[in-house]
Structure formats: structure tokens, C-alpha cells
VEXVOGU-910462 format. One record per residue (C-alpha): residue in three letters; x, y, z. Coordinates in Angstrom, 1 decimal. Example, Ala and Ser with C-alpha at 12.3 -4.5 7.8 and 13.67 -1.06 7.14 Angstrom:
% residues 2
ATOM  volum       u       v       w
ATOM    ALA    12.3    -4.5     7.8
ATOM    SER    13.7    -1.1     7.1
% end
This chain:
% residues 342
ATOM  volum       u       v       w
ATOM    MET    21.4    -4.7    31.4
ATOM    SER    19.5    -7.1    29.9
ATOM    GLY    17.2    -4.5    27.9
ATOM    GLU    20.8    -2.8    26.7
ATOM    VAL    22.1    -5.8    25.3
ATOM    SER    18.8    -6.3    23.2
ATOM    LYS    18.7    -2.8    21.7
ATOM    PRO    21.0    -3.3    18.9
ATOM    HIS    19.0    -5.9    17.6
ATOM    LEU    16.0    -3.3    17.7
ATOM    GLU    14.9    -2.4    14.1
ATOM    ALA    12.7     0.9    14.0
ATOM    PRO     9.4     0.9    12.1
ATOM    ASP    10.1     3.5     9.8
ATOM    GLY     9.3     2.6     5.8
ATOM    PRO     8.8    -0.7     4.7
ATOM    VAL     9.9    -3.5     6.7
ATOM    SER    12.8    -5.7     4.3
ATOM    PRO    11.9    -9.1     3.7
ATOM    SER    14.9   -10.4     5.0
ATOM    SER    13.9    -8.6     8.5
ATOM    ARG    13.0   -10.8    11.4
ATOM    PHE    10.3    -8.2    12.7
ATOM    TYR     8.6    -9.0     9.2
ATOM    ILE     4.8   -10.9    10.2
ATOM    GLU     4.1   -13.2     7.3
ATOM    ARG    -0.2   -13.3     6.8
ATOM    SER    -2.4   -15.5     4.8
ATOM    ALA    -2.3   -12.8     2.3
ATOM    ASP     1.4   -13.0     1.7
ATOM    ARG     1.6   -16.9     1.0
ATOM    LEU    -0.9   -16.4    -2.0
ATOM    ALA     0.7   -13.7    -3.1
ATOM    LEU     4.0   -15.4    -3.1
ATOM    GLU     2.8   -18.7    -4.6
ATOM    ALA     0.8   -16.3    -7.2
ATOM    ILE     4.0   -14.6    -8.4
ATOM    LYS     5.7   -17.9    -9.2
ATOM    ARG     3.7   -18.3   -12.4
ATOM    GLN     3.9   -16.5   -15.6
ATOM    GLY     1.6   -14.1   -16.6
ATOM    VAL     0.1   -13.0   -13.4
ATOM    THR    -1.9    -9.3   -12.0
ATOM    ILE    -2.2    -9.1    -8.6
ATOM    THR    -3.6    -6.0    -7.1
ATOM    ILE    -2.6    -5.4    -3.7
ATOM    ARG    -4.8    -3.0    -1.7
ATOM    ALA    -4.3    -1.9     1.8
ATOM    PRO    -4.8     1.6     3.6
ATOM    TYR    -1.8     3.8     4.6
ATOM    GLN     1.0     1.7     6.9
ATOM    MET    -0.6    -1.7     6.5
ATOM    GLY     2.4    -3.3     4.8
ATOM    LYS     1.6    -3.0     1.5
ATOM    THR     5.4    -1.4     0.2
ATOM    SER     6.6    -4.4     2.4
ATOM    LEU     4.9    -7.2     1.2
ATOM    LEU     5.9    -5.7    -2.6
ATOM    SER     9.0    -5.7    -1.9
ATOM    ARG     9.0    -9.4    -1.0
ATOM    LEU     7.3   -10.0    -4.0
ATOM    VAL     9.9    -8.0    -6.2
ATOM    ASN    12.4    -9.9    -4.0
ATOM    LYS    10.9   -13.7    -5.0
ATOM    ALA    10.3   -12.8    -8.6
ATOM    SER    13.8   -11.9    -8.7
ATOM    LYS    14.8   -15.2    -7.1
ATOM    GLU    12.4   -16.7   -10.1
ATOM    GLY    14.3   -15.8   -12.7
ATOM    LYS    12.3   -12.4   -14.1
ATOM    LYS    13.4    -9.0   -15.3
ATOM    VAL    12.1    -6.5   -12.7
ATOM    ALA    10.9    -2.9   -12.7
ATOM    THR     9.6    -0.7    -9.9
ATOM    LEU     8.2     2.4    -9.6
ATOM    ASN     6.3     4.6    -6.9
ATOM    PHE     3.6     6.8    -8.7
ATOM    GLN     4.2     9.2    -5.7
ATOM    SER     7.6     9.9    -7.5
ATOM    PHE     5.8    11.6   -10.1
ATOM    ASP     6.0    15.4   -10.1
ATOM    LYS     3.0    17.3   -10.5
ATOM    SER     3.7    18.4   -14.1
ATOM    SER     3.9    15.2   -15.0
ATOM    LEU     0.6    14.0   -13.5
ATOM    THR    -1.0    16.7   -15.3
ATOM    HIS    -0.2    16.5   -18.8
ATOM    ALA    -0.5    12.9   -20.2
ATOM    SER     2.1    12.8   -23.1
ATOM    THR     4.7    13.7   -20.3
ATOM    PHE     3.4    10.6   -18.2
ATOM    PHE     3.4     7.9   -20.4
ATOM    ARG     7.2     8.9   -21.8
ATOM    GLN     8.1     9.1   -18.3
ATOM    PHE     6.8     5.8   -17.5
ATOM    CYS     8.4     4.3   -20.5
ATOM    ILE    11.6     6.0   -19.6
ATOM    TRP    11.4     4.9   -16.1
ATOM    LEU    10.8     1.4   -17.1
ATOM    SER    14.0     1.7   -19.1
ATOM    ASP    15.9     2.4   -16.2
ATOM    GLU    14.6     0.1   -14.1
ATOM    LEU    15.9    -2.6   -17.0
ATOM    ASN    19.2    -1.1   -17.1
ATOM    ILE    18.7    -0.7   -20.9
ATOM    GLU    18.8     2.7   -23.0
ATOM    ASP    16.3     5.1   -23.2
ATOM    GLN    14.7     5.2   -26.9
ATOM    THR    11.4     6.8   -26.4
ATOM    GLU    12.7     9.6   -28.4
ATOM    ASP    12.9     7.5   -31.8
ATOM    PHE     9.2     6.1   -30.8
ATOM    TRP     7.7     9.7   -29.9
ATOM    LYS     8.1    10.5   -33.4
ATOM    ARG     5.1     8.3   -34.0
ATOM    SER     1.6    10.0   -34.4
ATOM    LEU    -0.4     7.6   -32.1
ATOM    GLY    -2.1     8.0   -29.1
ATOM    ASN     0.1     7.9   -25.6
ATOM    VAL    -1.4     4.7   -25.1
ATOM    GLN    -0.4     3.2   -28.3
ATOM    LEU     3.0     4.6   -28.3
ATOM    CYS     3.6     3.1   -24.6
ATOM    THR     2.7    -0.2   -25.3
ATOM    HIS     4.6    -0.5   -28.6
ATOM    TYR     7.3     1.2   -26.8
ATOM    ILE     7.1    -2.1   -24.5
ATOM    SER     6.2    -4.6   -27.1
ATOM    ARG     8.7    -3.1   -29.9
ATOM    TYR    11.7    -2.7   -27.8
ATOM    ILE    11.9    -3.2   -24.4
ATOM    PHE    10.5    -7.2   -25.0
ATOM    LYS    13.6    -7.6   -27.5
ATOM    GLU    16.0    -6.1   -25.1
ATOM    THR    15.0    -8.0   -22.0
ATOM    GLN    14.6   -11.6   -23.7
ATOM    MET    13.2   -13.1   -20.5
ATOM    PRO     9.9   -13.1   -18.3
ATOM    LEU     9.1    -9.5   -16.6
ATOM    LEU     7.7    -8.1   -13.9
ATOM    ILE     6.1    -4.4   -13.6
ATOM    ALA     5.7    -3.4   -10.0
ATOM    ILE     3.6    -0.2    -9.2
ATOM    ASP     3.5     1.5    -5.9
ATOM    ASP     0.7     3.9    -4.8
ATOM    VAL    -0.6     3.5    -8.2
ATOM    ASN    -3.6     5.7    -6.4
ATOM    ALA    -1.1     8.9    -6.6
ATOM    ILE    -2.9     9.6   -10.5
ATOM    ILE    -6.1     9.4    -8.8
ATOM    ASP    -6.9    13.4    -9.7
ATOM    ALA    -5.0    12.7   -13.2
ATOM    ASP    -7.6    13.2   -16.3
ATOM    PHE    -6.0    10.7   -18.0
ATOM    ARG    -6.3     8.0   -15.6
ATOM    SER    -9.0     5.8   -17.4
ATOM    ASP    -6.7     6.0   -20.2
ATOM    PHE    -3.9     4.2   -17.9
ATOM    PHE    -5.8     1.6   -16.3
ATOM    ASP    -7.5     0.9   -19.6
ATOM    MET    -3.7     0.2   -20.9
ATOM    ILE    -3.0    -2.2   -18.2
ATOM    ARG    -6.1    -4.5   -18.8
ATOM    SER    -5.4    -4.2   -22.3
ATOM    TRP    -1.9    -5.9   -21.3
ATOM    HIS    -3.8    -8.4   -19.1
ATOM    ASN    -5.8    -9.1   -22.3
ATOM    ARG    -3.1    -9.4   -25.1
ATOM    ARG    -1.9   -12.5   -22.9
ATOM    SER    -4.0   -15.0   -24.3
ATOM    VAL    -2.5   -14.0   -27.9
ATOM    SER     1.0   -12.9   -27.8
ATOM    LYS     3.4   -15.2   -26.1
ATOM    GLN     5.8   -12.2   -25.3
ATOM    TRP     2.8   -10.4   -23.0
ATOM    SER     2.0   -13.9   -21.5
ATOM    LYS     5.6   -13.6   -19.7
ATOM    VAL     4.5   -10.3   -18.4
ATOM    ASP     3.6   -10.3   -14.4
ATOM    ILE     2.0    -6.8   -13.2
ATOM    ILE     1.6    -5.7    -9.7
ATOM    LEU    -0.5    -3.1    -8.8
ATOM    ALA    -0.1    -1.9    -5.5
ATOM    THR    -3.2     0.8    -4.0
ATOM    SER    -4.7     2.5    -0.9
ATOM    THR    -7.5     3.9    -2.4
ATOM    GLU   -10.2     1.6    -3.3
ATOM    PRO   -10.6     0.5    -6.9
ATOM    SER   -13.8     1.6    -7.5
ATOM    LEU   -12.6     5.4    -6.6
ATOM    LEU    -9.7     5.3    -8.9
ATOM    ILE   -12.1     3.5   -12.0
ATOM    SER   -15.9     3.0   -12.0
ATOM    ASP   -15.7     1.3   -15.1
ATOM    ILE   -15.5    -2.4   -14.4
ATOM    ALA   -15.5    -3.4   -18.2
ATOM    ILE   -11.7    -1.7   -18.2
ATOM    SER   -10.4    -1.9   -14.6
ATOM    PRO    -7.4    -3.6   -14.0
ATOM    PHE    -8.4    -4.2   -10.5
ATOM    ASN   -11.0    -7.3   -11.1
ATOM    ILE    -8.7    -9.4   -13.1
ATOM    GLY    -6.1   -11.9   -11.6
ATOM    GLY    -6.0   -11.8    -7.6
ATOM    THR    -6.4    -8.8    -5.0
ATOM    VAL    -4.8    -9.3    -2.2
ATOM    VAL    -6.4    -7.0     1.1
ATOM    LEU    -4.0    -6.7     4.1
ATOM    ASP    -5.8    -7.4     7.2
ATOM    ASP    -5.1    -6.6    10.9
ATOM    PHE    -2.9    -8.8    12.6
ATOM    THR    -4.5   -11.3    14.9
ATOM    PRO    -3.5   -11.6    18.7
ATOM    GLU    -1.5   -14.5    17.8
ATOM    GLN     0.7   -12.7    15.2
ATOM    ILE     0.9   -10.3    17.7
ATOM    SER     2.2   -12.4    20.4
ATOM    GLU     5.0   -13.4    18.1
ATOM    LEU     5.9    -9.9    17.1
ATOM    ASN     6.2    -9.4    21.1
ATOM    ASP     8.2   -12.3    21.8
ATOM    ARG    10.7   -10.5    18.7
ATOM    HIS    10.9    -8.2    20.9
ATOM    GLY    12.0    -9.9    23.6
ATOM    SER     8.7   -11.0    25.5
ATOM    VAL     8.5    -6.8    26.5
ATOM    LEU     4.4    -7.5    27.3
ATOM    THR     2.8    -9.8    29.4
ATOM    ARG    -0.2   -11.3    28.1
ATOM    ASP    -2.8    -9.2    29.6
ATOM    ARG    -0.8    -6.2    28.5
ATOM    GLU    -0.9    -7.8    25.1
ATOM    GLN    -4.7    -7.7    25.4
ATOM    GLN    -4.4    -3.8    26.5
ATOM    LEU    -2.5    -3.2    23.6
ATOM    ILE    -5.1    -5.0    21.3
ATOM    THR    -7.8    -2.8    23.2
ATOM    ILE    -6.8     0.8    22.3
ATOM    LEU    -4.7    -0.2    19.1
ATOM    GLY    -6.7    -3.1    17.2
ATOM    GLY    -4.2    -5.1    15.2
ATOM    HIS    -2.9    -2.6    13.1
ATOM    PRO     0.5    -3.1    11.8
ATOM    TYR     2.6    -0.3    12.2
ATOM    LEU     1.0     1.5    15.6
ATOM    VAL     1.6    -2.5    17.4
ATOM    ARG     4.9    -2.6    15.6
ATOM    GLN     5.7     1.2    17.1
ATOM    ALA     4.1     0.8    20.5
ATOM    LEU     6.5    -2.5    20.4
ATOM    TYR     9.6    -0.7    19.7
ATOM    LEU     9.1     1.9    21.7
ATOM    ILE     8.8    -0.2    25.0
ATOM    ALA    11.6    -2.7    24.2
ATOM    SER    14.3     0.5    23.5
ATOM    GLY    13.0     1.9    26.7
ATOM    ARG    11.6     5.4    25.4
ATOM    MET     8.0     4.3    26.3
ATOM    SER     6.4     2.4    29.6
ATOM    THR     3.5     0.1    29.2
ATOM    GLY     1.7     2.5    31.4
ATOM    ASP     2.2     5.0    29.0
ATOM    MET     0.1     2.9    26.0
ATOM    SER    -3.4     3.9    27.9
ATOM    THR    -2.1     7.3    29.2
ATOM    HIS    -0.5     9.5    26.5
ATOM    THR    -1.6     7.6    23.4
ATOM    ILE    -3.3    11.0    22.0
ATOM    ALA    -1.2    13.9    23.5
ATOM    ASP     0.8    16.1    21.3
ATOM    ASP     4.0    14.5    21.9
ATOM    GLY     2.5    11.0    22.5
ATOM    PRO     3.8     7.8    20.6
ATOM    PHE     1.8     8.4    17.7
ATOM    ARG     1.6    11.4    17.3
ATOM    ASP     3.1    11.6    13.6
ATOM    HIS     0.7     8.9    12.4
ATOM    LEU    -2.4    10.8    13.9
ATOM    HIS    -1.5    13.7    12.3
ATOM    ILE    -1.0    13.0     8.9
ATOM    LEU    -4.6    11.2     8.9
ATOM    LEU    -6.1    14.3    10.6
ATOM    LEU    -4.2    16.8     7.8
ATOM    ARG    -6.0    14.3     5.0
ATOM    LEU    -9.0    15.2     6.5
ATOM    HIS    -8.3    19.1     5.9
ATOM    HIS   -10.5    21.3     3.3
ATOM    GLN   -12.5    17.9     2.7
ATOM    PRO   -16.1    19.0     5.0
ATOM    GLU   -17.8    16.2     3.8
ATOM    LEU   -15.5    14.0     5.5
ATOM    ILE   -15.3    15.7     8.4
ATOM    GLU   -19.1    15.8     8.9
ATOM    GLY   -19.2    12.1     7.6
ATOM    PHE   -16.6    11.1    10.5
ATOM    ARG   -18.6    13.0    13.0
ATOM    GLN   -21.6    11.0    12.2
ATOM    ILE   -19.9     8.1    12.3
ATOM    LEU   -18.4     8.8    16.3
ATOM    GLN   -21.8    10.2    16.9
ATOM    ASN   -24.5     7.6    15.1
ATOM    GLN   -22.3     4.8    14.0
ATOM    ASN   -23.6     5.6    10.4
ATOM    CYS   -23.0     8.0     7.3
ATOM    SER   -23.6     8.2     3.7
ATOM    VAL   -22.3     5.1     2.0
ATOM    ASP   -20.2     7.1    -0.4
ATOM    VAL   -18.6     8.9     2.4
ATOM    TYR   -17.5     6.0     3.8
ATOM    TYR   -15.9     4.5     1.0
ATOM    ARG   -13.9     7.4     0.9
ATOM    LEU   -13.2     7.6     4.8
ATOM    HIS   -12.3     3.4     4.6
ATOM    SER   -10.0     4.0     1.9
ATOM    THR    -7.6     6.2     4.5
ATOM    ASP    -8.2     3.5     7.0
ATOM    LEU   -10.2     5.7     9.4
ATOM    VAL   -13.6     3.3     9.8
ATOM    ARG   -14.5    -0.1     9.5
ATOM    ARG   -18.0    -2.1     9.5
ATOM    GLU   -18.8    -4.2    12.5
ATOM    GLY   -22.1    -5.7    11.3
ATOM    LEU   -24.2    -2.8    10.2
ATOM    ASN   -22.8    -0.1    12.1
ATOM    MET   -19.8     2.2    11.1
ATOM    THR   -17.2     2.0    13.8
ATOM    PRO   -13.7     4.1    14.1
ATOM    ARG   -11.0     1.6    13.2
ATOM    ASN    -9.8     1.3    16.8
ATOM    GLN   -10.3     2.7    20.1
ATOM    LEU    -7.3     4.7    19.2
ATOM    TYR    -8.9     6.8    16.3
ATOM    VAL   -12.3     7.3    19.0
ATOM    MET   -10.3     9.0    21.5
ATOM    PHE    -7.9    10.9    19.4
ATOM    PHE   -10.6    12.6    16.5
ATOM    ALA   -13.5    13.0    19.3
ATOM    ARG   -11.0    15.3    20.8
ATOM    HIS   -10.4    17.0    17.7
ATOM    LEU   -13.8    16.8    15.9
ATOM    LEU   -16.4    16.6    18.7
ATOM    SER   -14.8    19.3    21.1
% end
């Protein structure tokens, strides 16, 4: 009966975790970012691979900024369609239209885009000469999945523009009231190589780490202490401290959909508890033979070329342990050895 009572209080780990959720585990990176967003004129980069909690942290920062009296525009670059990411003029104009919509102000891009200026100039003028006038208060521009423009020809222009906005703060009172958050699941060096125009080496960078054993114990307690401390250690051995995988395991056990024994016997089965997560990672390697070969080398020899390692690391598949390159956790060792070495 106790299990039945607890079920309505559970939350499935589908998508970002609400800032008010009792299942949100605060990490040291959260505290640093929340402290930073209290100030004005800050640039924050949130860097975390797939399903590590960057969007959840971004939501917390947006919520905090709103409470601090800032106007907030939240954009997710995954929502741009392919045609927008192919044509620079379309992208920059839609970026400004989206900002207007988020801020509940009328779209005036048609008037601005009549001018014979470059896309970066048009976009910057639109914000400084129109949006600032309409908002009349501190502004946060929060962009999730900024790495979605990694293949766009204009990506250097966009990141150069963001860097120029940061630089304008020193000479402009208006720009000094603008905060910028960039959330990315890709290594910044893969997005822009010229550090002179990179927005990723200014302000503060927040890197989301795994849950610690203490945080996993806390999350277990919030799920009704469904695991003994020995079972917690078994979970850590298999999953490491991967936030999504740990929470998924605890949710499935607490809701009665998986037994503690299934953690070790069915983790990589085609109908196992982590199949969607694992298959998405496997699909990311398809049509990239150099990454597949690099991962094979890591599985067999704990080493591969540095550039391939960083590309694999950006997908959260591998990490360094001393001088060795290793799969991120035992779950990945078992799953990818089965698919890549057999």
C-alpha cells in the first residue's frame, strides 16, 4: 500500500525539471549561476552534454531573473527550421522577430530591414534603437541549444555579434543592463575557434557535473528511499552520476516499473529502462565513421586522436581518467561494446 500512496507524488523525468520541483537537485554550478544573475550586465555560458540538466538550470535562471525585475526573452535555437539556418538574412531577422514576440512588443523588423546594412548591424540596431526603447528595464536574453547553428555559414557572425554586445557594456548604459545566457551541449571550441571573437571565454562558464554520491542519496530519499545504500552504490557503479539516468532509474523503481535487480540484468536490453537514451546516442554516431572508430579505440585501448576525443566528449560519451580516455560509465561500456565491437 505504501508504494501506491507514493506514486501520485512522483514525477517522470521527461524533459526539463521545473525550478519548483522537489526532485530538482541543486549542484554547486547552480549556486554560482544564481548568484551571477542577480547582477546586471553578465554573460553566462552553461555547458553540459545531452540530458545533464542545462535546460533545467536555464529555467531556474530565467525564473530568478524575472523575480529580480528583469524582462526575459527565452529562445531555443532547436526551434529554427532548416531554411532559417541556411540563409543568414532570414535567421537574423527571425531572431529579432522572436525577441519581439518573447517581450510582447510589436514586430518592427520590416522597417529596419529596409536599410542597406549587414545582418549583424541590423540586428544590433533593432535591439538598441527599438527593443531598449520599448522595454525600459534590465533585459535577459537566454538562448538554449545555441549549438544548433554549428553547421550554419553565419555562425561566426552571430557569435561575433554576441561578443560585441558584451563589449558595448563598457561604453553604453543601455547595454550594461543586458544579460546574456548561452546554453550549449557542444564544446565551444567546436563552435568558434577564434578566441578574439568568442563569447564563450567572457563572463562566467558553468559546467554541469555528475551528481555526487551524496546527491544521489538525497534523490533516493526524495523517491521514498527505494534503494538501500548498497543498492545506491550498485547504481553508481553502472550509471556513474549521470543526472537523467539516475533519476530515470529511481523513478522506475519507485513507481514499480523496474525492480532493483533489473538494474544489472536488463540495463542494455532492447526493451530495457534506458533504451531511448542509448539509441539516441547510437544514432548520433551513425554516418560519422571517424567517431565510431575513435570510440572503438577508446573501448579497446583507452585512447584515440585528440580532435575525435573532443567531438566524442561533446556528445557525453567519453571522459578522461588521468591519462586514459574512457567511456563515461559502465552502462556505455556494455552497450557500445555490444554494438561497435561485436
